[in-house]
C-alpha positions in Angstrom: 40.0 97.7 47.9 37.2 95.7 50.0 36.2 92.3 50.1 38.6 89.1 50.1 40.6 87.9 46.9 40.1 84.3 45.4 43.4 83.2 47.1 42.4 84.1 50.5 39.1 82.4 49.9 40.7 79.3 48.5 43.1 79.1 51.7 40.3 79.5 53.7 38.4 76.5 52.0 41.3 74.4 52.3 41.9 74.8 56.2 38.4 74.5 57.0 38.1 71.1 54.7 40.8 69.5 56.7 39.0 70.5 59.9 35.9 68.8 58.7 37.7 65.8 57.7 39.4 65.6 60.9 36.3 66.1 62.8 34.6 63.4 60.5 37.6 60.8 60.8 37.7 61.4 64.7 33.9 60.9 64.8 33.9 57.2 62.7 36.8 56.0 65.2 34.7 57.0 68.0 31.6 55.4 66.7 33.5 52.0 65.6 34.5 51.8 69.4 31.0 52.4 71.0 29.6 49.5 68.7 32.6 47.3 69.4 31.7 47.9 73.2 28.1 47.5 73.1 29.1 44.0 71.3 31.2 42.8 73.9 29.2 44.3 76.8 26.1 42.2 75.4 28.7 39.2 75.3 30.0 39.2 78.6 26.0 40.0 80.1 24.6 37.0 78.2 27.8 34.9 79.2 27.5 35.8 83.0 23.7 34.7 83.0 24.4 31.5 81.5 27.5 30.9 83.8 25.4 32.2 86.8 22.3 29.7 86.3 22.0 27.4 88.9 21.5 24.8 86.1 24.7 25.1 84.5 26.9 22.8 86.4 24.3 19.9 85.7 24.2 21.2 81.6 26.9 18.8 79.8 29.8 20.1 77.9 28.6 21.4 74.4 27.8 24.1 72.2 25.0 26.4 71.9 23.6 29.6 71.1 21.6 32.4 73.1 18.6 32.0 70.8 16.2 33.9 70.4 17.3 37.1 71.6 20.9 36.9 70.2 21.2 33.7 68.2 24.5 35.6 66.5 26.4 34.7 69.8 27.4 31.5 70.4 28.9 29.9 73.3 30.4 26.5 74.2 31.0 24.6 77.6 33.9 22.7 78.5 34.6 20.5 81.7 38.5 19.5 83.0 39.2 18.2 86.0 41.5 20.1 88.5 44.3 19.4 90.9 41.7 19.4 93.9 40.1 16.3 94.3 36.1 16.9 94.0 36.5 20.0 91.8 36.1 20.7 88.3 36.6 23.6 86.1 33.9 24.6 83.9 34.9 27.2 80.8 32.0 28.6 79.0 33.6 30.3 76.0 31.5 32.7 74.2 32.3 34.1 70.5 30.8 36.6 68.3 31.1 38.4 64.9 31.6 35.1 63.0 34.0 33.7 65.3 36.6 36.6 65.1 35.9 37.8 68.8 35.7 35.9 72.0 35.7 35.9 75.7 36.1 33.1 78.0 34.5 32.5 81.6 35.5 30.4 84.4 33.6 28.8 87.2 34.4 26.0 89.5 32.5 23.7 91.4 32.0 20.4 93.1 32.1 17.3 90.7 28.4 16.1 90.2 27.8 12.5 90.9 
């Protein structure tokens, strides 16, 4: 007798479908990680650009966004005193994904008179 029986074909199809489903799930998982990292990288780069700007220490505490490039990423600046006289701590909090994800950068600078 030549060829495969129906049972052998069904077993081969079951094994192949399991392998294909594993590959698809793994691919989707890793694609999600790439999107997550892309959004976080964009937020970090925008925050570093803002906090490294020479006019940032003069900017009053408040909120804003990164329009027109990324209006979906929001920022908030807060200023607090430190134990060192004449030095203030400026915190730039950045949030995205409707506030579900966030990060903060800190900069120390001399108090402005």
